[in-house]
N, C-alpha and C positions, 0 to 999 in steps of 0.2 A: 834513152836517153842519160846524160852524165848524171852524178851524183850530186852535182852541184846547183843543179835544176829544180831540185825536189825541194818543196817548202817545207822549213823545218822550225818548229815551234823549240822555245831554248833551253825547257826542264821540263822534266816528269814531276809529279807529284807523290810525296810519299808520306806516309806518317810519321809526327814526331811528339814524344813523350817528354816528361817533365825533364828525365835524365838526362834525355839526347838534347834539351834546351838550353840544360845548364852546361852540359859540359861543351855546348857550343860558343857559350857567350865569349869566354877568353880568343879563342882563334876570330871570332867575328868582328870586334873589337879591332884588333890588328889588322884585319882586313880592310876596316873603314878607315883607320890610321892611313894605311897605305894608299889608298884612293883621293886624299887630301896631299900626296908629298909626289908621288907618281909624275902627273902631269908637267913639274918644274924640272926632271932631272933628263940628262941626256941619255940617249939611248944605252951607250955603254952600262950607265949608272943604273938603268933600271933592272939590268938582268943582275946587275951586283946586289940591288936591293930586294930584289924577289927570290934570290937563292936558286938563278936560272942558269942559261947560256943560249947563245944562238944555236945549240943544235937541241935545246928543250930539256926537259928532263930526263931521267934514268927510267926504267919502272921500275926500280927500289923505290929510288926517289919519291914517285909518284904515289906509291902504297903508301909511304909512311905518313906521307902527307894525309891523303885521303883518311887515314886513320884519326888523324887531330883534326879535321876540318870539315868530314864527313862527305858526303854523296854532294854533287851540284842539281839539287831539287828543293823545291820550296816546299815547307811544311804545309799539309793538307789541313784541313780545317779539322780538328779533333771529334768524331760524330761516334756517338754513342752506340752498343750494341742495338742490332735490329730487335731483339728483343726487349731491350731498355726502351728503343721509340716506341715499341708497339704499344707495353704498358705504360708509356706518356700518354697515350690517347685516350687512358682514363682518366687523367688528370683534370680534364674539362667538368666544371662546374655540372651541367646540362648531362655528362656521362654520370657525374655522381649523384645527382638526382636521382636518374633513372636505376643504378646501383640500389640506391636507399629503399625505390620502389618495389625493386625484384626481392631486395632483403625482407620487407615488411610483406610481399607478399608468400613469402616463404614461412616466413612466421605465422600468418592467419593459417597457412594448411596446418602446419606444426600442434596451433594452439585450437583448431578445430576438430569439435566433437559430433559425426565422426568427419575424418578428415575425408576432405573431396580432392579425388584427382583431379580434376579440372581446376581447380587453384595451384596446383603442382607443376600441371601444364603451363598454365599462365605465367607463372613466375619463372620458369624456364624462358619461356617467349620473349620476356623483357630484356632476360640476359643476353639472349640471344640477338635481340634488336643492339644492344650496347655494343656486343662484339662485333657484330654486323657493320656498326657505324665505325667502329675502331679498326676492324681491319680495313674498309674502303681507305679511310684516310689515308694510314699507314700504307697502302697498297700503292695508292696515287704519287705520296709524297717519293717513296722509296724509290719507283719506279722512272717520276722523272728526274730523279738524282741519279739513276744507274744510265739511262740516255744523256745526262750532262756528261758523264765521265766517260761514255762511248766517244763523245765526240773528240776529247782527249787524246783517248786510245789510238784515235786514226789516224794522227799525226805522227813520223818519224821523229826520231830525238838523235842525231847523228853530228858528228863533225869530224873537222879534220886537224890534227896533232902532229908536232914535232915530237917523237918520244926516241929517246937513245941515237938523235942525228936523223929518223926514218920517220917519212911522212905514213901517217896511220889515220883510219876513219874508225874514231871510237863512239860509243855511247853518251852521249852529252852530259850524262849524271856522274862518269867517270873522271872529269875536267878537276884537277885542283889549281891552287896559286903556284906561281910558276910556271904551268903549262904556255907553249907556245903553239897558238892556234894560228892557221890558215886562213883567210878570209878571200871570197871570191865574190863577185857581184852575183846578187841574189840570195845570198846565203844569210839566215839568221842569225845575229851574235849568237853565242850561245853562253856566254858570261860578260861580268865588267872586266874588260881589258885595256892595257896603255899600248897603242901603237907604237910597233919599233922599224917596220916597212910600212909605206904606203905611198900607192901608185894610182894616181889620179881616183882616189877614196872618195865616196861620199856615202853618207847614209841616210834613211828615212825615221826619224825620231818619232812617230807618231802615236804610236802604240805607249811609249813612257812619256812625250811633252804634250801630245795632241798637233804639233808641228809637220804637217805631210810634206814641205819643199825639203827637198835633199840640203844635207848639212855636209863641205868637206871635211875631210879629217886629212890629217897632216901628221908625219913622224917626231918631227922636231920638239923639244923641250917647249913650253910655253909658261909665262908668269902665271903665280900661284891666285887661285882664285874658286870659287863654286865649281866642286866637279862637275856636274852637268852641263858647264860652259867650257869645259877642257876639250878644244877641238883634236888633240891626240887622243881620245877614249873613244871607245865604246862600250856599250852598254848590252847588257841581257836582255831579250824581246825586241831590239831594234834590228834594221835590217840593212846590209849592204847594197846600195841600190846600183854602186859605180865603182868601176877600177877593183884593185885586190890589194891585199895589205897581210902582214902578219903582227901577232899580239901578245903581250904577254899576260895572262891571267893573274886577276889580282881580287876578284871578288868572286865569289860562289855562293849559291844558293840562298838562304837567307840573308845574307851578308851583302849580296846586291841590290841597285836600285829598286828592282822590282821587290826584291824582299821588305827594302823599307818601306812600299805602299803595301805590300801583303800584312804588316806589322800593324799599320795604320788601319788598315780593312779589317784586320781582323778586334781590335781594341775598339770599333764601332759597334752598339748594339744592334740588335734587329729590332725594327719597330713593328708594334703591332699592328695589325689592319683595322680600317673601322669597322668590319663585320667581326672582329674578333673583339673587338671593346663592348659592341650592342651586344652580341650573343651573349657576353659574360655578364653584362648586366640584367638581360633579358633572364638567363637561369638565376639569376641570385633570385630575382623579384617573383620569378614562378615557383621557386624553391620554398622562400618564404611563405607566400601565399598559402601554399598547400598545408604547408606545415602549420600555418596559423587557424587554416581555417579548420582543418583535420582536428586538431587539438582543440579547437573551441566547440566543436559539434560533438567531439569525445566527452569533455565537460559538463555538457548540456543534458546529453542522454544518459550517463553513468550515474547519474542519483535518481535516475528515474523508474529502477529498479529491473532495467534490461541487465540478461546477459552480459559478462564482460567480455565473452568473445565476440558475442554477436554484436555488442556497441562497437568492438574492436574493429571488426569486420566493416561496419558501416563506417567509421573515420576513414578506413582504407580506401574506402568508395570513393569518398570525397577527395581524398588527397588524387587517386588516380586519375577521377575525373577534370584534377587541375592540371595535370602533370601530361603534356603531349606526346606521347612513347614514341609516336613515330619521327617526332620532328627532327632528330638527330639524324637518322639514315636517310630523312627528304634532304635536309641541308645538307649532307657530305654526297648524296646522289646527283642533285641539282647542280652543287657546283663542279661536281667530276663532270657530267655532261658538258658544262660551260667549259672544261679544261679540253674534252674531248673536241669539242665545237673549235677552240682556238687552235690544238693543235692540226685538227685538218687545215688550218689558216696559217701555219708555219708559226706558231706562236707554241713555245714548252715553256708552261706554268709548273715550277716547282713546289707551290704551295696550296692548296685547294683554296683556302680564303684567300689568296691573291688575286684571284677571280674576278671578285666582289670589288675589292678592293681599288681595280683599274676602274668599275664604274662611278668610281666618285673624286676620280682625279680631276685636279681642278690648275695645276700647272704640271708642265713639261720641260725639264730642265733635259736639253739636246746637246750634245756633240755634234762638232762639224764634220771630220772628216772620217767616212769608211760610214755614217751613219746618216748625215743628209747627202751626200755624195759618193760618187763611187769610189773616191781615190784611184782615180786614172784622167790622167790629165790629157785632153782635148784640144786641138787645135779647130778655135773657130772663126777665126779673122784672118786673111791675109790681107798685104798693100803694098803695092807697088807701082809707081810712077804715077802718084797722085790717087789711085781706084784702089776701092776696097773689093774683096771678094771673099763671098761668105763660104764658110764648110760645114758641110753637115755630118751626121754621125755621130756618137760619143763611144767611148771608150777606145781599146784597142783593135776591136773589130776592124777590119778594111771593109766597110759598109757605110756610104754615104759618098758625096762627091762635092768637087770644089766648080763655083761658079764662074764661067770663063775661064779654063784654068790655063789657056795660053800663054796669057801674059803672065803667070806666076810660075812657071813649070821650072824655069832655070831658078827661081828663089827655091822651090822646094828641092829640086835635085841637089843646090850646093846645100842647103840644110842638113841633107838626108847624108850627105859623102862628109860630114863633118860632125858624124856621131859615132859613139862607141856603143850603144846600145843594141840590144839584139830582139825581134819579135819571135815571142814562141807560139806556134798553132795551137790550136785545140787537141789536147790528148784526154780521152776519157771523160771526166766531167770536169777537168780545167777547162776555164774558156781560154781565148785570146790573151796574152799576157807579154811584161816586159821583162826582160832582163838586162838590167841596169836601170839608169836613170827615165824615171818615167816622163819628163820633158823631151828628152832625145826621143823615146817610144812614139810621143806623141808628134814628132816632126815625121819619124818614118810612116806613121799610119797617114799622115797627110799627103806625104809624097805616092802613097799609093791610091790614095782616093783622085789623085791628078793623073792616074794613069802612068806613073813612075814604078821600076821595080828597083829597089834601093839594092841589094844585091847585085844585081846585073849592072847598074851604073857604079858601082864598087868593083867590079869584076874590070868592066871599060875602060876605068878610070883608077887605078890601083892606088891608095895610099903608100908613101914614101917617109915623111914625115908627119910628127903631131909637136904640137906644142898644148900642153892641157890650160886648163880653166885654171884661175887665180882669183882670190877676191882682191886682188890689186888690180889688175887688166881688166877683170870682168870679161876676158874673151876666151875663146877657145881657137884653135887655127889647124889645120892640117894641110898638109900638101899631098897633090896627086899628080900622076902623069899622065898626059892625053894621048890618044892614038899617034899624034906626029911628033910625040916624043919630049915638046913643051910639057912646062910644070906649071900648075895654076893653086894658089892658096885660096883657102873657103874661110872664111871667118863668122863665128855667130857669137853672140854677148849680148849685154846689157844696150839699149840704143843709142844713149847719152855718151857712152865710151866710145862706142863703136862709130856713131855719125863723126866725131871727131877726130877719126882716124881716116874720113873719105873725103875726096877731092871730086869725085864724081858720080853719075847715077847711070844705072843701067835703062835705056829708053830703046824698048823692040830689039832689043838685043844688042845695039850699040852704046859705045861709051860716051856720056855726054857732060858737062862740066857742072858742077853742084853750084849752083847760084846760092845766095844769103838767103834770099826768098823761099828758095824748095828747100833749104835749110830750116827754114822755120815752120814752112809745111811739115816734114817730116817728124819734126818736136811734137807739132799740135795733134799729127794723127797717133804718135804713139801715147801724148798724154790723155789724148781721149779714150783709147782703146783701156789704157792703166786705172783712168777714172771710173772705168765698169767693172774693175776689179779682176782684169786680164792680166793675165804676164803675158810680157812683149820681149819678144826677142831681134833684134837688127842680123841682118844675113848681108852679106858682103863677099865680096873675090876681087885677084888682081893675077897677072902673072907676072911668074918671081924667074929669076935668071938659073936656077939650078933646083937638087932635089934636097937640100937641107940648107936653104937661105937661114941668115941670122933672123932672128926672130923683128928685130927693128925694121928691115926688109919686108918682113912678112905682114906687119899689121900697118903701114902706111900706105899712101897714097889709093886707098881701097875704094873699089866700084862699089857704091849700096845697090844691090839687088831689091831690099823691102824689109816688111817688118811682118813678124809671123804674134799671132795672139792667141793665147790659149787660155784654158781655164779646168779646175777639177768639177765636173759636171754632176749637177744633183743628179739623184735617183728619179727616172720618169715619173715613179707613180707617188713623189715626196708632195708635189702641189696638191694634188688631189685630197691628200692626206691631211695636210697642214690647213685647206679649205676646211673640210669636216673638223678638225679640231677647233677652229675658227666658230664653227655655227653650234659648236655646242657648247662655246662658252669656254674653252679650255685656253689658258695661254702659254704660249710657248715661248721660252727663256734660252736664246742660244749661249751655250756656256763654251768657251774652246780655247784651245791653246795659240790660236792662229791668230796673226796679225787683222787689227780693226778693219781695215778697207776691205781685205779677203772674206772676213767674216759677214761685213755687211754686203757685198757683193751677192755672197750665197745667199742670206739670207732675203733679200729683195728676191733673188730667182726663183726661190721656193715658197714665197710669200708669208714669210715670216716677218717682214719688216714692210711696211707700206708707205708708214709717213716720211715725208721729206727729210726729218732730224731724226731718228732714232737716238736713244740713249747708248752712248758706247762707253764702257768701262773696263778697264785693264786689272791686271792683278796688282799693279803697285799702289792705283787709288784704292782699290778693296783693303790693302794693306792700312791705308792711311784712314779709313772710316771704322769708329766705333760700331757698338752695335744696334743704338739707337739712329744713329745716318744711315747704316745699312736698310733699316727698316723702312726709314724713310724713301729710301731712294728704289726699293723693290716697290712700296705702295704708291711713290709716284708716277714709274716710270711703265707707262704699260707694253713699248716694245723695248725689250731690253736686252743687249748683245754683251756678254764677258768675255773679255778677249786678254788673251797672256796670259791666263790663271793655272795656278799651281792645284796640287790636289786638294791642299788645304783649304784652297779659295771655294773651290768646288762644294766641299763639306760644310763651309762656312754659310755659304748661299741655301744650300738647303735647311740647314737648321733654321737660319733665318724667315724662310718661307714657311716651314711647320710650324714656326712661332707665332704668324699672322693666321694662324688656323687652315693653311692649306693643305691639300693631300698633295703630296709631290711623286711625279714618276720623275725617273731619270734614265736617258736613254745614253750607251758609250759601247766600244770595244775595246780601249785600251786599257793598260794597268793604270791608267793616270787615273781613269773614271771609280777605280773599286772603292774607294771609302765612301762615295756620295752614292754610288748604287746599293751599298748596304745599309746605309743609314737613311735613304731616302723611304718611302711609303711604299712604293715600287719600282725596285731596280731591274732595268731591262737590259741585256746584253746581247752582244751581236753573235750569234753560234759560229758562222762560219770563219768570219775576219778578225772576231773576238778572241782576248786573252784568257789564259786560263785564269789569272784571277778577276778577271770582270767576270765570268761565268760564274765563278767560285761566289761573287759577293752578289748577284743579282736572283732574285725571286722568279723572274720570266726570262727565257732566250728566244731572239728571234731567229729559228731556223735560216731563214732565207735572208737575213740582215735589211729585210726590209721596214723602211720607217713606215709603211703604208699598212704595216700588219699593226700598228700600236694603233691606229683609229679604230680598226675593227674590230682589235682588243677592246678597246674602251668602250664600245659600242655593244660586244658581247658581256662587257661586266657588268652595264648598265641593265642589260636585258635578264641578267640573272639577279638584280636586286630585285627588278620590278617581281620578277616571278617568284622570288622569296617571300615579297609581301605578299602576293595571291594565295601563297600555300598558308602560310601565316595565319590571313584572315580567313581562311579556308579550315584548318585546324581548331585555331583558338575559340571561332564562334560555335563550334559542335561541344567543346568544352562546357560551352554556356549551359547550353541544352543537357547536357549530361548534368553539371553541378545545379541547374534551380529546379528540377524536381524532386529532389533529395531535400534540398533546402525546403522544400513548399511540404514535402511528407513531413519532417521535423516539426515544422510549426503549424502543420493542421492536427497533428498528435497520431498521423498513421503510424502505426509501430514498425513495419516495415519498409525497404527503400524501394521507391519505384525504379530502381535498376542497379544492378548487382555489380561489383566488381570486375567479376566474369564478363557479363554484357561489354562493361565501359571496355575492358580490354580488346576484346575480341571488334568492339569497332575501331578502336585507335590502330591495332595492327591488322587487322583483316580488312575492314570495310574503308579506309578512310587512307591507307598508304599509297596506294597505285595511284589513285586520282590526286593526291598531292603530289606525286612524282610525277605524272601528266603535267600539272598545272607547272612545275619545277623546270619541264622542257618545252615551256610554249617556244616558238620561233621568235628571233626578235623583230619586235613591229619597226615599221618603216621611218618614225618621227621620233626614235631612240636618241637619235645625235640632234634632235632639234630644239634642244633644249639645253640652259646651265647646269652646269653639274649641283648635286643636292650637296647643301652644307655640309661642314666637317663635323657638326655638331646637332645633324640632324637626326634624329632618333629613328629606328626603327619601328619602333611602336609609337607613329605621330599620332596627333589628336586624331587628325583624321582616321588614321588606321585604326586606332581604338574604338573612334563612334562606329566605322562600318562595323569591328565584330560583335560592338554591344548591339547593333542594328539588326543584323542577320541573326546571332546568335539568340537574341530577345524573341524574335519572331520563331526561330525553330521551337525555344524554351516555352513559349505560350501554347504552342501547337502540341506538344508531347504531352505537358502538364493537362490541358483539357483532353487528349485521349484515354489518358492514363486514369484521372479522376471520374470521367464520364463512364469506363467499366466499373468501376468501384461502386459506384453513388447506383449505377443502375443495377447491381445485383442484389440491393436492400440490406445486405450485410454490414453490421456495425464493425468499426475499425478494429476493434479490440476483437474480435472475431477471427479475422485473418489470419491465417498461416503459412509457410511456403510453400506447402504442397497443395494448396487451396487453386483449382484450376481457373478461377476467377482472376486470381492475383497472379496465376501465370500467363494467361494471355493478358491482362493488362502491362505486367512489364515485358510481355514480347511487344506488344504496342507501340510502348517508349522504344525500345530500340530499333523495331523497323522504322520508326515515326522518325529517327534520328538519321538513319542509313539513308531513307527514302528523299528527305530534306536536303541533305549533304551532296546529292545527285543533283539535285536542282540551284543547292549553291555554290557547286565548282561550276556552274554555268553562269552562273552570275558573277562570279570575281574576275573572273576570263578578263576584264577591261574595267577601267576606273570610270569613266563618262559613257564611254560609246555602247550605244545600244549592243546586247551579245547576239542579238537576230542580225543586226547589220555587220557585225564582224565577221558572221559564220557560224553556226550550230555544228558543222560537220568540219572545221578547219582544225579542228585537235581531235583526231577521231581515236587516238591513244585514250584521251579525256573520257571519250562517250565510251569505250572500251572497258574502262576499269571502274566507272560508275556501273554498268551493266554487272559487272562481276560481282561487287561489292549487295549488290541487289541479290544476285544469285545465291552467294554465300549467306545472306540473312533468309533468303527462302529456305535454305538447307539447313537452317539451324531452328526455324519454325517447325519443319516440315519432318525431318529426318529423325527416327527414333534415337540413335547413341547421341547427335548433337542434342536433341532436347534435354535428354540426360545431365546431359553435362552443363548444358546453361539454363535449365529450368523455362522451358520455353512451352509454347502450346501452338499448334496451328490457326493461322489467321485464315479467316474468309474471304472471297474477291470485294465483299462490299468494305471488311478491314482495307485492304489491297487502296481501294478507290479513295476511301477518306484519307488516308495516308499520302498518297496522291496529289489529292487539292490541295494538302495541306502545303507540300513543296513547291506546288505551282503558284499558291499563294504568295510563298517567301520569294519566287522567281518575279511575280508580277509588281509585289513591292519592291523591288529594289529595282526594276527596270523603272517605276516609278520617281523612283529617288535620282537615279542617273537622271532624267528628264529634268527634274527641278534643278540640277546641275548645269546643265547643257543652257535652258531659258536663263540660269542667272549669267552663265559665262556670256551670251551670247545679247545681254540686255544693254541698253546704251548705258556710259557713264555718266552721272550726273541728270540734269532732268529738273521737272517741279515738281514740286510736294504737292 
């Protein structure tokens, strides 16, 4: 395969420090000034203005300019060193709370007399949990970013340049202003350039402007105007889809239009996800409650004559009871499980907390080209002699067929001969693709579906002359020699212009006069297809006198062969994904640089638009709206299409939606999407076709570029949020069971604690973490996408969640308080005579610890569902949860019976009757929760209203 067939990206990424940025400001400004002046200059003056020549730069000149302007690459987002980013994981308030707990445990060990080794071990255990939590978060984010970097590394970065008058292939990063680059169809433009030669050149600016239609390019001077509208300039990141050309580089690296968008992206602050905000608030409340409660109880007990160290350890136990030590690790692992599940669905999440934020998405702002569509033109309808013929299949693969191809075979033969594009067969992982204009590629594919071989037809009827398309004629013509030595001209172009030059129509292979009625019928057919958002071309032919007739002879007295209608097809899986988002109450807003009619047609095909009259708003109208008017527009228009918009418009729309309380996800693949991708709550970039700028700005990358993965990711995000609530209820309810006995003993005048800090940490870190992790790994429920997104302001600890925590925790607390004081009273020993070594006391605190562990086993089963009976959901549908619960009970049994562990935890062996009592208390909790769910189900099923 020749080098120009390789898909190239325009630039690689480098680190840019402050000194580099300051040194680049002067040259960057000079390059930007050149961008505004060069389009109006004649070709000879372009070389003079850039200090170059038709032979290009010399090697010495290029080296000198590279020292001034730097390499041709975008500055990478400055990231801290890995160790700094690891340390940053400890700045989260929840991590700080755990570190304080660890420090206080160390202090308790240091102050204790004698010093308890178990206290030191548990202090180290808390510290290990913090390290584990930080390690998981850092490893996941670092791994995801490395994967994104590997995507960039897979793409070669070379271009063809004239140096010292010789054609050379160099790394794109070595380009400097003044270099003369050689461009061929299929090339990615490596820098911002002014064309000095153009032969039937056309570019696809979709990556920069969102417009997928090929745009013709010329080498002649054009009137002054906005740089992006200059028809003699090409821009970094765009693609030459047809023709050839030579261009002089005037903008490199950060001074390109890509660089401008990159700077706009870098200036947009990264938004915090809803879970980040809620976890931060929860951590503040938990830390405050733990410190306040511990301090209050210390103040109550200290004047009572208790030893200072014992009172301090008692207060520490209260603080430890309120801090769910296993929560950060459980939260991170649960999110990491969500990340892995999304990765299996081809969605790469770069930040753990973005998983949950997806579940709260209420609006998706999606680009069109490459996101909803395949960025591949496809012929879908043919018209000849008053009859329409459908064409099946999508994309450039020659799979599909033409309905009744006989009458349209000559139409497709003529269209294929009048093409410069070439189909490239699959190679390795590369699918069928087009080298050249995608419209012509679609014509070649349609010809193949009708049984024609374009290459064989070209060999049988070789081309002898060509009259390229231009924007005035809106036609392209080629002249071919047939086997008998005669010459035929084949013409394709805009139907109106072509029809004006026709005086006949092909009927069954014969030339017949074109009447006014038939002419009106052709116009009506073309308008009908255009009204469906299809691009329509007319195709005609005529016999000419020689191999190079004058243009006026070629394009007059034509015989109309028919019409060809094509479109950029939606991805086949998109419609189902859109329907799923609708069922989930997610609003979809198309934000594109394309024409309104094209945008509406695509939106209807994929199901985004269903109303007869959706709201279409252009970038020009957005400029005329103030913020209040924009808010009213977004609030009042359910089906909204934003067309012909610039990057600043997208960013403004996302900001306005967030101002209304929406959780906004933005999808896109072009550099023009990057500012909105970064500012959105969730930025979703395309991994295969996306630009470096877009992938850098996004927090999630779709490795398969499929919009359908968005719906799946949202469902997984909602499932993660539900699972987080499940294990929060599970963890915090047992904290009540740990705290209430301590408070009860304090107010009852019992001198010792019913459960020690060592036992609490054993429960939190030993018995509860694995069941919580199993709850975090619950599979996605079937109805997760059948409810609207939760409000942005909804708290993780809602009233319903807090009520359930108090309900379940209260039952556990009553049970363990009952067994503790039952043991104490049954002994007949006065409170004041109890010591830490008393066997009755050790058995009582063992009952408390075991009671919490056993009740948590039943609690884990209870919290798996909100309203549905756990027996209907199936007790065995989460085997990991059962295994984790059994492990916790087994660990508790070891603490009760193994002598070394008895010495560490001050426990005593329990007899079978004790275990039976504890199992009964746990079963009572499950029965109570099932009764509560039954009441909720009956209330939900009860008819509304009714008589009093």
